[in-house]
FINUNU-986237 format. One record per residue (C-alpha): x, y, z. Coordinates in steps of 0.1 Angstrom, whole numbers, padded with zeros to 4 digits, always signed. Layout:
XYZ...
end
This chain:
+0145-0133-0129+0118-0118-0107+0131-0092-0084+0125-0111-0051+0144-0141-0064+0172-0119-0077+0176-0102-0043+0175-0135-0024+0202-0150-0048+0224-0119-0043+0221-0121-0005+0230-0158-0005+0259-0152-0029+0273-0125-0006+0268-0147+0025+0274-0183+0013+0279-0198+0047+0251-0180+0065+0221-0202+0074+0199-0177+0093+0190-0142+0083+0174-0115+0105+0152-0092+0084+0138-0060+0099+0114-0032+0090+0095-0006+0111+0068+0021+0112+0064+0050+0135+0028+0049+0148+0021+0086+0146-0014+0081+0131-0033+0058+0108-0007+0040+0087-0010+0050+0051-0009+0024+0023+0027+0035+0013+0040+0018+0044+0028-0015+0032+0054-0015+0005+0082-0020+0030+0062-0047+0048+0057-0066+0015+0092-0062+0002+0108-0075+0034+0082-0103+0037+0088-0114+0001+0126-0115+0006+0121-0136+0037+0098-0159+0017+0124-0162-0012+0152-0170+0013+0130-0196+0030+0122-0212-0003+0159-0216-0009+0164-0235+0024+0175-0206+0045+0161-0196+0079+0147-0161+0077+0133-0144+0108+0113-0113+0100+0109-0086+0127+0086-0056+0123+0090-0028+0148+0062-0007+0160+0081+0024+0167+0063+0038+0198+0092+0056+0214+0094+0086+0191+0080+0118+0205+0046+0129+0193+0056+0158+0170+0024+0162+0150-0013+0154+0153-0035+0138+0127-0062+0161+0115-0089+0137+0126-0080+0139+0163-0089+0166+0189-0060+0191+0190-0069+0205+0224-0071+0170+0240-0036+0160+0227-0018+0193+0230-0005+0185+0265+0011+0153+0253+0031+0168+0224+0067+0159+0228+0061+0128+0249+0070+0093+0236+0041+0078+0217+0037+0049+0240+0029+0073+0269+0002+0091+0250-0034+0080+0257-0052+0060+0231-0081+0076+0212-0100+0044+0222-0097+0032+0258-0098-0004+0245-0061+0000+0235-0032+0004+0259-0019+0036+0244-0019+0059+0213+0007+0038+0194-0011+0005+0202-0043+0019+0188-0029+0027+0154-0006-0004+0154-0035-0028+0159-0052-0017+0127-0019-0019+0107-0011-0054+0122-0045-0066+0110-0037-0055+0075-0002-0071+0076-0017-0104+0087-0045-0103+0062-0018-0101+0034-0003-0133+0047+0027-0119+0065+0033-0129+0101+0064-0110+0112+0074-0110+0149+0062-0077+0163+0087-0058+0184+0081-0024+0201+0107+0003+0203+0096+0011+0239+0103-0025+0250+0138-0025+0234+0147+0008+0252+0131-0001+0285+0146-0036+0287+0181-0022+0283+0186-0039+0249+0202-0007+0236+0222+0002+0268+0257-0008+0256+0251+0008+0222+0239+0041+0238+0270+0041+0259+0292+0039+0228+0272+0067+0211+0274+0092+0239+0311+0084+0243+0318+0097+0208+0298+0129+0203+0326+0147+0184+0331+0118+0160+0294+0116+0153+0291+0154+0147+0320+0149+0122+0301+0122+0104+0270+0144+0101+0291+0172+0087+0310+0150+0062+0280+0131+0049+0252+0157+0049+0269+0191+0055+0249+0194+0088+0269+0215+0112+0261+0204+0148+0272+0228+0175+0301+0217+0197+0278+0212+0227+0254+0189+0208+0251+0154+0221+0234+0126+0201+0209+0119+0228+0177+0132+0244+0165+0122+0278+0129+0119+0290+0123+0148+0313+0117+0136+0349+0092+0164+0355+0070+0166+0324+0077+0132+0307+0087+0148+0273+0116+0137+0252+0112+0160+0222+0120+0191+0242+0152+0181+0261+0188+0189+0254+0217+0170+0269+0242+0195+0283+0270+0171+0295+0281+0136+0304+0292+0128+0340+0302+0092+0343+0271+0071+0340+0248+0101+0341+0240+0130+0318+0228+0165+0326+0200+0180+0306+0175+0209+0303+0139+0207+0292+0138+0237+0268+0105+0256+0267+0111+0268+0231+0134+0243+0215+0107+0230+0190+0076+0246+0175+0054+0215+0181+0059+0211+0218+0067+0232+0249+0092+0221+0275+0088+0227+0312+0122+0243+0319+0133+0216+0343+0170+0210+0346+0183+0177+0360+0208+0148+0360+0198+0113+0351+0212+0078+0342+0203+0076+0304+0198+0038+0303+0168+0015+0305+0145+0037+0286+0153+0070+0303+0167+0085+0270+0163+0083+0233+0188+0086+0204+0182+0109+0174+0170+0090+0144+0202+0085+0124+0222+0073+0154+0192+0053+0166+0189+0035+0133+0224+0023+0136+0218+0011+0171+0186-0008+0160+0207-0026+0134+0231-0037+0161+0205-0046+0187+0191-0077+0171+0215-0078+0150+0199-0071+0116+0212-0088+0084+0187-0073+0059+0168-0040+0060+0156-0020+0031+0144+0016+0032+0126+0043+0012+0140+0066-0014+0142+0096+0010+0165+0077+0034+0188+0066+0006+0194+0100-0010+0230+0112-0011+0238+0126+0023+0207+0110+0037+0199+0091+0069+0210+0057+0056+0245+0070+0047+0249+0086+0081+0236+0056+0100+0259+0033+0080+0290+0052+0090+0279+0054+0127+0273+0016+0125+0307+0008+0111+0329+0035+0127+0314+0040+0161+0296+0008+0169+0320-0014+0148+0292-0036+0134+0284-0045+0098+0257-0026+0079+0227-0047+0069+0220-0056+0033+0201-0026+0019+0171-0028-0004+0163+0008-0015+0128+0013-0027+0107+0040-0043+0076+0057-0028+0040+0044-0031+0021+0074-0044-0016+0083-0046-0020+0103-0078+0017+0113-0078+0018+0125-0042+0036+0109-0012+0015+0104+0019+0019+0113+0055+0003+0094+0084+0002+0123+0108-0012+0147+0083-0040+0124+0073-0030+0126+0036-0036+0098+0012-0054+0065+0017-0047+0044+0048-0034+0009+0045-0067-0005+0059-0088+0015+0033-0069+0001+0004-0067-0034+0019-0105-0033+0024-0109-0023-0013-0089-0051-0028-0087-0089-0022-0055-0097-0003-0039-0113-0033-0045-0082-0054-0030-0059-0027+0001-0080-0027+0001-0080-0065-0001-0042-0065+0028-0039-0041+0051-0063-0059+0044-0060-0096+0069-0031-0098+0106-0036-0089+0114-0019-0056+0133+0009-0073+0103+0018-0094+0075+0039-0079+0039+0027-0076+0013+0054-0085-0021+0043-0075-0055+0060-0080-0085+0040-0067-0108+0065-0083-0096+0060-0118-0094+0028-0140-0064+0015-0120-0084-0012-0102-0100-0028-0134-0066-0027-0150-0050-0042-0119-0074-0072-0121-0066-0076-0158-0029-0077-0151-0034-0102-0122-0054-0124-0146-0026-0123-0172-0001-0134-0146-0025-0162-0135-0027-0173-0171+0010-0177-0172+0011-0194-0138-0015-0220-0149-0002-0225-0184+0013-0259-0193+0042-0241-0211+0044-0205-0197+0063-0180-0218+0070-0155-0191+0086-0168-0159+0085-0134-0142+0047-0134-0145+0047-0169-0131+0067-0158-0101+0047-0126-0097+0015-0147-0094+0032-0171-0070+0043-0144-0047+0009-0127-0048-0007-0157-0031-0016-0153+0006-0019-0190+0013+0011-0214+0013-0010-0238-0007-0006-0237-0045-0038-0223-0060-0059-0246-0083-0065-0235-0118-0099-0219-0121-0120-0195-0143-0113-0159-0136-0140-0136-0151-0129-0101-0162-0135-0076-0134-0152-0052-0159-0177-0080-0168-0185-0085-0132-0190-0047-0128-0214-0049-0157-0234-0077-0142-0236-0060-0109-0254-0030-0125-0279-0052-0142-0302-0063-0113-0321-0088-0133-0289-0108-0142-0274-0135-0120-0236-0130-0121-0228-0167-0114-0252-0179-0142-0239-0154-0167-0203-0163-0159-0210-0200-0163-0222-0192-0198-0190-0173-0204-0169-0202-0193-0190-0226-0213-0188-0253-0187-0200-0261-0152-0185-0239-0124-0161-0256-0100-0159-0247-0063-0129-0226-0070-0147-0208-0098-0176-0199-0075-0153-0187-0048-0135-0164-0074-0169-0150-0086-0180-0144-0050-0148-0125-0043-0150-0104-0074-0187-0096-0068-0178-0085-0032-0150-0062-0042-0168-0050-0073-0196-0037-0052-0171-0019-0029-0154-0002-0059-0187+0008-0075-0200+0022-0042-0168+0042-0033-0144+0048-0061-0156+0039-0096-0155+0068-0120-0185+0079-0141-0173+0060-0171-0179+0027-0153-0212+0035-0137-0244+0034-0155-0282+0033-0150-0308+0024-0176-0331+0053-0182-0367+0043-0179-0377+0069-0206-0359+0082-0236-0335+0109-0223-0336+0144-0237-0309+0140-0263-0300+0154-0298-0289+0128-0324-0276+0134-0359-0293+0118-0389-0265+0093-0391-0268+0083-0355-0306+0078-0359-0300+0057-0389-0275+0036-0370-0298+0030-0341-0326+0020-0365-0302-0005-0381-0294-0021-0348-0332-0024-0340-0336-0043-0373-0307-0066-0364-0321-0073-0330-0356-0081-0343-0341-0110-0362-0321-0139-0345-0313-0138-0308-0276-0131-0309-0252-0136-0280-0229-0107-0269-0199-0113-0291-0220-0121-0322-0242-0091-0316-0211-0069-0311-0197-0081-0344-0230-0074-0362-0230-0038-0348-0194-0033-0360-0204-0046-0395-0233-0022-0396-0210+0007-0385-0184-0001-0411-0210-0003-0439-0221+0033-0431-0203+0066-0431-0207+0072-0394-0176+0074-0372-0172+0047-0345-0172+0072-0316-0203+0089-0329-0220+0055-0335-0215+0041-0301-0223+0074-0284-0258+0071-0299-0263+0037-0282-0253+0050-0248-0271+0083-0251-0304+0065-0260-0302+0040-0231-0281+0057-0204-0283+0094-0211-0245+0096-0213-0220+0092-0241-0201+0061-0229-0209+0027-0214-0201-0010-0214-0192-0031-0244-0221-0026-0268-0229-0063-0277-0228-0075-0241-0248-0045-0229-0276-0049-0254-0278-0087-0251-0283-0083-0213-0313-0060-0218-0348-0070-0227-0348-0072-0265-0382-0056-0270-0372-0027-0247-0340-0020-0267-0358-0022-0301-0386+0001-0290-0361+0026-0274-0339+0027-0306-0369+0031-0329-0382+0059-0307-0348+0076-0307-0346+0073-0345-0380+0089-0351-0375+0120-0328
end
């Protein structure tokens, strides 16, 4: 059973009488949102979809966390400009673009565009709104009433020894507006005392102000692990997954779960632990500008392919993506294989059927259509004299439908993007106008001469020509690698290229014959 279906079935089995589920995910908007954050968006969105398809009501909330302090600055922003704002809640930091309300909204707008493009429409909530509206007041009251118990939970779960004067709360300094630099020093009825410490953290400087304030209605912020438990209780949340780092033994999920059950006396949401999304084996950071942003990857792939990339692995398996390697051509091939199962009269792999189903952005079931291999499209794009639509019609062997033409248009669009930005040298070629300066062995020269003779005869189509070339190679003593290198060296000046038969058929026959004869004589 496909993983989203399996999770939905398990949720329903554990909650047989429940008709409505609240699903929640979030992202702290500390910079451009990296593509790894899309994994959580898609996992939660798919589980919501799977529950809805089973007749359940599933409401999906996505929080733009804009209440965290600015504790790091992306490398692409002016450090001097933003230095005074370090330690302030993100929603109070100016936007890099005046068109947006604040810093968090600037980065959130780009991410929301990507989320919607993938076909997900969660209800967007903002951390600042939840705090400022008093949504968390009663839960904050419970948290600050049990500091010793919460310190004990930290100690028992993670071994973290909090000092006896530590309170699970930070207030927003009334003088400088910073929250990342304040320390609560006591609780007096409905107020707390605090000090804004000048040297409490390395990334921000407090002003030294000491004061007393009512901590409710957005005047204070909880530390992450306690805050997470409060966020679960605030909606309240039924389902919320989280990344591998949060779910490690002694990690934030375990601490938040105990606070939720023991201090707030509420049930812990159904958890869906998931692995990281990696770029060449490395986890990414929004604030450090490391890795590809969600928008960059979403711009590089059709929405269905982005969804496919995010869901083809089970949540507990990592995704390692490298747009500069062969990953994208392979991804298209895998997508096409899933489509073949989806459109088959008698599919043999139901997981592939469901994978393709969940990859669709539209609610409408897709019509069966011809899907040309991405590598073939890449080939046509680099042969200016060829019309991709015409060539693909010949491949199909039938008239193109409206859906066929739309698919070709999409693959041409994204093929150009990949060639321009990420395609490795093995996929990029340029026909050399003159014979490159190359050194060929006698066997290679003889092989090229043989191909020239074949091509002087009948006009052979790609597959037939490819078969003839293989026959010629097998009848000689030349090794396959050396043989095909000769073809690419003579035409491209490099030792690799597209499938030989297709490649040669696409070129002017007289040009190829003349080039191979010239190479054989040198």
